[in-house]
C-alpha positions in Angstrom: 0.0 0.0 0.0 1.5 3.4 -1.0 2.8 5.4 2.0 0.3 8.0 3.1 -2.4 7.0 0.6 -5.9 7.8 1.8 -7.8 4.6 2.5 -11.5 4.2 2.0 -13.6 1.3 3.3 -17.0 0.0 2.6 -18.7 -1.0 5.9 -21.1 -3.9 5.7 -19.3 -7.0 4.5 -16.0 -5.3 4.4 -15.2 -4.2 8.0 -18.0 -6.3 9.6 -19.8 -9.5 8.7 -23.4 -8.2 8.6 -24.8 -9.6 5.5 -26.7 -12.3 7.4 -28.3 -9.5 9.4 -29.3 -7.5 6.3 -30.6 -10.7 4.6 -32.9 -11.4 7.6 -33.9 -7.7 7.6 -34.9 -7.9 4.0 -36.6 -11.2 4.6 -38.8 -9.6 7.2 -39.6 -6.8 4.7 -40.4 -9.2 1.9 -42.7 -11.2 4.2 -44.6 -8.1 5.2 -45.4 -7.5 1.5 -46.0 -11.2 0.6 -43.2 -11.1 -1.9 -40.8 -14.0 -2.7 -37.2 -13.0 -3.6 -34.8 -15.9 -4.2 -31.2 -15.7 -3.1 -29.7 -15.0 -6.5 -32.1 -12.1 -7.2 -31.3 -10.8 -3.7 -27.5 -11.0 -4.5 -27.9 -9.3 -7.9 -30.5 -6.6 -7.1 -30.4 -5.9 -3.4 -27.0 -6.8 -1.8 -24.6 -4.0 -1.2 -27.0 -1.3 -2.4 -29.0 1.4 -0.8 -32.5 0.2 0.0 -34.1 3.2 -1.7 -32.3 2.5 -5.0 -33.1 -1.2 -5.0 -36.8 -0.6 -4.1 -37.1 2.0 -6.9 -35.6 -0.3 -9.4 -37.0 -3.7 -8.6 -40.7 -4.3 -9.3 -42.8 -5.5 -6.4 -45.9 -4.9 -4.4 -44.1 -1.9 -2.7 -44.0 0.1 -6.0 -46.6 2.6 -4.9 -45.0 3.2 -1.5 -42.5 5.9 -0.6 -39.0 4.3 -0.9 -37.6 6.6 1.9 -40.3 5.5 4.3 -39.7 1.9 3.4 -36.0 2.4 4.0 -36.7 3.8 7.5 -38.8 0.7 8.2 -36.0 -1.5 7.1 -33.5 0.4 9.3 -35.8 -0.3 12.2 -35.7 -4.0 11.5 -31.9 -3.9 11.2 -31.4 -2.1 14.4 -33.1 -4.9 16.3 -30.5 -7.3 14.9 -27.4 -5.2 15.2 -26.0 -7.2 18.1 -25.5 -10.1 15.7 -22.9 -8.3 13.6 -19.4 -9.8 13.6 -16.1 -8.2 13.0 -14.2 -9.2 9.9 -10.9 -10.8 11.1 -8.2 -8.2 11.2 -10.4 -5.1 10.7 -9.8 -3.2 14.0 -6.1 -4.0 13.9 -5.8 -2.9 10.3 -7.6 0.4 11.0 -5.3 1.1 13.9 -2.2 0.2 12.0 -3.2 2.4 9.0 -3.9 5.3 11.3 -0.6 4.8 13.1 1.2 5.0 9.7 -0.5 8.3 8.9 -3.1 7.1 6.4 -6.3 9.2 6.4 -9.3 6.9 6.7 -12.9 7.2 5.4 -16.0 5.0 5.1 -18.5 5.0 2.2 -21.5 2.9 3.0 -24.9 2.1 1.5 -26.2 1.9 5.1 -27.9 4.8 6.9 -26.1 7.1 9.3 -27.4 5.6 12.5 -26.3 2.1 11.6 -22.9 3.3 10.4 -22.1 5.2 13.6 -23.3 2.3 15.8 -21.2 -0.2 14.0 -18.1 1.9 13.8 -18.3 2.8 17.5 -20.0 -0.1 19.3 -18.8 -3.0 17.1 -15.4 -1.9 15.8 -14.4 0.6 18.5 -12.8 2.7 15.7 -15.1 5.7 15.3 -12.4 8.1 16.4 -10.0 6.8 13.6 -12.4 7.5 10.8 -12.1 11.1 9.4 -15.1 11.0 7.1 -18.2 8.8 6.8 -20.5 9.0 3.7 -23.8 7.3 4.2 -27.0 6.6 2.2 -28.4 9.9 3.3 -25.5 11.8 1.8 -25.9 10.8 -1.9 -28.6 10.9 -4.5 -27.5 7.7 -6.2 -26.0 4.8 -4.4 -23.6 2.1 -5.5 -22.8 1.0 -8.2 -23.0 4.7 -9.0 -19.6 6.3 -8.0 -21.2 9.3 -6.3 -20.4 8.2 -2.7 -16.8 7.6 -3.4 -16.4 10.8 -5.5 -18.0 12.7 -2.6 -15.6 11.2 -0.1 -12.5 12.1 -2.3 -13.9 15.6 -2.8 -14.4 16.2 0.9 -11.0 14.8 1.7 -9.5 17.0 -0.9 -7.7 14.1 -2.7 -7.7 12.7 -6.2 -9.5 9.3 -6.5 -6.5 7.8 -8.2 -4.4 8.5 -5.1 -6.7 6.4 -2.9 -6.8 2.7 -1.9 -10.3 1.3 -1.3 -11.8 -2.0 0.1 -15.1 -3.4 -1.0 -16.9 -6.8 -0.7 -19.6 -6.6 -3.3 -19.5 -6.4 -7.1 -21.7 -3.3 -7.0 -19.2 -1.6 -4.6 -16.2 -2.5 -6.7 -18.0 -1.2 -9.8 -18.6 2.1 -8.0 -14.8 2.3 -7.3 -13.9 1.6 -10.9 -16.3 4.3 -12.1 -14.9 6.7 -9.6 -11.3 6.1 -10.8 -10.0 4.9 -7.5 -6.3 3.9 -7.9 -6.1 0.7 -5.8 -9.1 -1.5 -5.4 -9.0 -4.5 -3.0 -11.9 -6.9 -3.0 -12.7 -8.6 0.3 -14.1 -12.1 -0.2 -16.6 -12.2 2.6 -19.9 -12.1 0.6 -18.9 -12.5 -3.0 -16.5 -14.9 -4.7 -13.1 -13.6 -5.5 -13.7 -14.2 -9.2 -16.8 -12.0 -9.1 -14.9 -9.2 -7.5 -12.1 -9.4 -10.0 -14.5 -9.4 -12.9 -16.1 -6.3 -11.4 -12.6 -4.6 -11.4 -10.8 -5.4 -8.2 -7.1 -5.2 -8.6 -6.5 -7.9 -5.9 -8.7 -9.9 -3.5 -8.1 -11.0 0.1 -10.2 -13.3 2.4 -10.1 -10.9 5.3 -8.3 -7.8 6.6 -5.4 -9.3 8.5 -2.7 -6.5 8.6 0.2 -9.0 8.0 -1.4 -9.8 4.7 -2.0 -6.2 3.6 0.8 -4.3 5.3 3.5 -6.9 6.1 4.7 -8.2 9.4 5.8 -4.8 10.7 2.1 -3.7 11.0 
């Protein structure tokens, strides 16, 4: 990793294993509407994306409802399951090691602000290390659109090409490619390494162990 390069992380699936929580959250939502969504459709159309974007795009019995109100309802379901989130191996140690080396850290997530701050603080214990957090409420278009990552680079005052970023979903990797981020690391927690590479990841890793990413001196 280039010395001093800004490092940007996705949150869910990248820093924490929370996809099982989000899948259950969506399952509760689908059940409320009497909708059946198979796992492959969920992976392709919902996983790693803002709820409002997915609900606007995917046809279903919710089409006449306000997507923002539906996203609030989903957030409520998710909050009830937040204690089941698990840390991706190596994530806290990597964040501390990067901060100690002088890297500026940011998070760009499809989740809402309340969830992001709860996970960064209560689960990862790393809120004070993160200079900037861009959430679903901060963008008009979510991943795979590059808006969130471009906004993070703009607010940090850095060129996308100078940054290194970590993502676990093909939609997130596609957003990084479209933003022109210089170093893209796919984290193989929710998608297969081949899927991440096909989306544009420059390398893939199974977790965030600092020794793998920074070397033994980390």
